[in-house]
N, C-alpha and C positions, 0 to 999 in steps of 0.2 A: 451579795451584791449591795454596795454602797447605796444608802438611800442620800436623796438632797432633798431638800424641803425650803420652802419659801417662806421668811421669816419678814417681808417688807410690807404683807399683810397686818390689818389692822389686829386682827383676831388670830394669834400666832400660838395660842394657849398652849395649844396640842402638841406644837414643834418644843416648844420647851418642855414639857412633859418627857416628850419621846427620848429629847437629849439627856434630861436627868437618869432616864432609865438605863439609856446607855452606856453612861457615865458611870452609873451605878454598877454596873452589868461587869466593870474593869476593860471598858472598849475606848474608841476614840471617837471625840467630835472636833469637826472643825466648824468656826465662829469668825462671826466677823468681831473686831474692835474697832479703837478710835483709828487704828494707822492702819494694818495689815489682816489680812484673815487668819489665825491661831489654829493648830490643832492642839488638843487640850484631851486631858487626863484628870481623873480625881487627885490631885497632891498627896494624898496620903496612902493612895494604893499602888505599892510598889509593883506590882506585875501590872498595872497600866500605863506607868508613868514608863516603865520598860518598853512598851510598844512603842511609846512614843520614841526612843532611840534606834530602834529598830526602824519603824515606819519613815525615819529621816535619814536613815542613816548618818548617824549624828554622833560622835566620840563623846565618851561621858565626861571626859575633862572640860568640856561645857555642860555645864550644869542647867537646869530649867529654870526659868523665874515660875514665880508662883502670882494669881492676880487674886485679890479679896474686891469687896463689893462695898467695904467701908472700914475705915482706919479703926473702928471699934475690933476687928480682927486681928490686929495689929500685936496685941499682948498674947495670943493662942500661939505668934509664929516666931517672937523676938524677947528676949527679955529687955532690949535696950529702952529707956527714958531719955530722952535728952532734949534740951532745946531745938538743937539743929535739924532733928528729924521732926518735932513737931513743926519747923517755919516751914519745912519742906512740903510736908502734907498740906498745910495752911495753903498755901500756894499753886500747887499743882494736882492733887489730888480733886476730885478723878481728873484725869489727863495723862499726857504723854511724859511721865516721871517715872522711872524704875529706881527705886533703892534699895542698896544692897545694907543688910543690915545682920550683927546676928543672930543665930538659930537658935530655937529655943533646944535645949540640949535632949530633953529628955521626949522629942520627936522622933515617932518611928515611921520615915519616908524616905523615898530614893531617887532623889532630883538629880543623879550625877555625882561628882568630884566639887562639891562646894565646900569644903577644907570649914564645916561648920558655920556657913551664910546662908544668908536667902535673900533673892533679888524680886522684891515686891512694888505691885504697882497694882492701882485700883484703875482700869480702862473705863473710858469715858464714850460709854457704848450701852444704850439700853438690852440688847440682845445679851451681849456677853454678862451682864451685872445680874440679867434674868435667871441665866443660866447658873451663875455664882448661887444668887440666893438658894436655889433647888437644892444644889450639891453641896456646898461648901467650897473652900477655897480649892482654885484649879492649878495645876499644873499647865502652863502654855508657851508654847513655842511657836515661832512662825510656820507657817504651814506650806512646805516646801522641800524637797529633799538638801543636805545641807549644801551649801554650795553655788545653789540655784537660788534665781529672784525670788523673793516673797512675794504670795499671789497676792492680787489685787482683786480677786474675783472668787467664789466658790469654783467655776469651772476652773478656774488657775489650778486652784488648792488641788482638785479631785486629777486634773491632770498630770499631775506629779504623784501625788499619794496614794491614789485609786482606791483598790478595795481594801488597805492596809488601816483606812478609816471607816467606819461603820455607818458614820451619818454626817452630812454637810448641811449645813444652814446658812442658806442665800440671803445674804443680808441688803446685796447689790453690791456695785464696784466702791472700795475702799480708795482712796486716795492715791496708795502705792508709793507714796514718797518716803520722807525719812520716817523710821523708827522712833522709837521712846529715846531720849535719853537715858544715860545711867549714869548714877552717883554714887560710890561709896561713902555711906557713913561710920564706918568700922574702925576707922584710923582713928588716931589725933584730928586731923585735917581731913577734911570732906575732900574728895577727887573725885573726877569726873571719867569713869572710864571709859565713854562712849558718847559721844554729841549726837543728838539725834534732831527732832523736833525744838527743843527747847537750850538756847545757846549755856553754852559752858560759862562764860564769864555771868551769865546771870542767875543760876543754878548757884553758882558757889558764893555771888552778894545773897543771895537769899538765906542760903546756909550760914552764914560768918553773922547775919543780922545787919549786915549792912543795906537793905533793901527790904522793904514793909512785903511781908507775902500779899498782901491785898493792894499793891502796886502792881503786880506783874502783870504782864497782857491776859487778859480771859481766854476760856479755851477754843471759845467760836474765833476769838481774831488770829488762830494759830489754825484756822481751818478743821480743827474738830468738831465731834458732833456731843451736844450735852444732852445727858438723859432727861426724859420728860418723866416727870409725877414721882419721883423718887426722893423722898426726903433724905436718907442715908447717903445720898449720891450729889448731896449739895454742896459745891464748891466753897470750902473753908467751915464744912462740918465740924464740930466739937467732938464727936468721934475721931537675844538677842537673835536672832533676832526676833525678839519678841515683839509683838504689836505696842 
C-alpha cells in the first residue's frame, strides 16, 4: 500500500529519510518539483528506472531526464565542457531549464533509448533537492500515466499511478502549468526541443552569448519556488514531461 507523507511541515526530515530508504531499495517515490509532481528513481539503478517505464506505461524511446542538486554533479554525468553549457547553467539553474548533454560513456544506467545523451536539470524546489542530496542524481519524469495530464498535486499523481509508487511526498499544489524548457547542446548550434516556462528566443540568446546570463528574469519572476538555505542551490553558483 502506497504511503503519502506531508512535507509542507517545517520538520519533514523523517519523510526525506523515508524517501531515501525507498529509493535505495529500487522502488519509486513521487515528489514535488518547481513545475509539476515527478516520479523518481535512483538514476543509477536499472531495476528502479525500469519501474518508472512500467508504472507510467511509457515507451523506452522516450528516455528519462535526470535531476541533480548542483552543477558540481555535472562532470560525473557528462564530459562536455563548454561556454554554452556554463552560460545556460548560470542563467537558469536552479530552475525550469532542462539541458541535453552527451552522457559519460562509462556510466552504467538505463534511462531508455537516449542515444548517448542525457537530459539534466537542477530543480528549484527544497524537497526535491533534499531527496537528491540524500540519494544522488534521480531519474525523474512527470507523475502521470503517459498521455495524461501531469499531476499538479500528490493526490493527482496517486490517482494515476496508485500502488506502482511506494511513497508520495505531498508538498502542496504545484502550478500545474508549463513544464521545463528543453535545450539540446550536443549539436554545433543549441536547439530547443520543447518550449516550456522559459521562452525559446531567450534561451538561445543566452546560449549564443547575446544575453547576459544574469540579465534573465529571476526564478521567482517566472512563478518558480526558490529553495531556502541551500548554498549549492544558489542561482549562478560557481559550481518530459519532466518537471
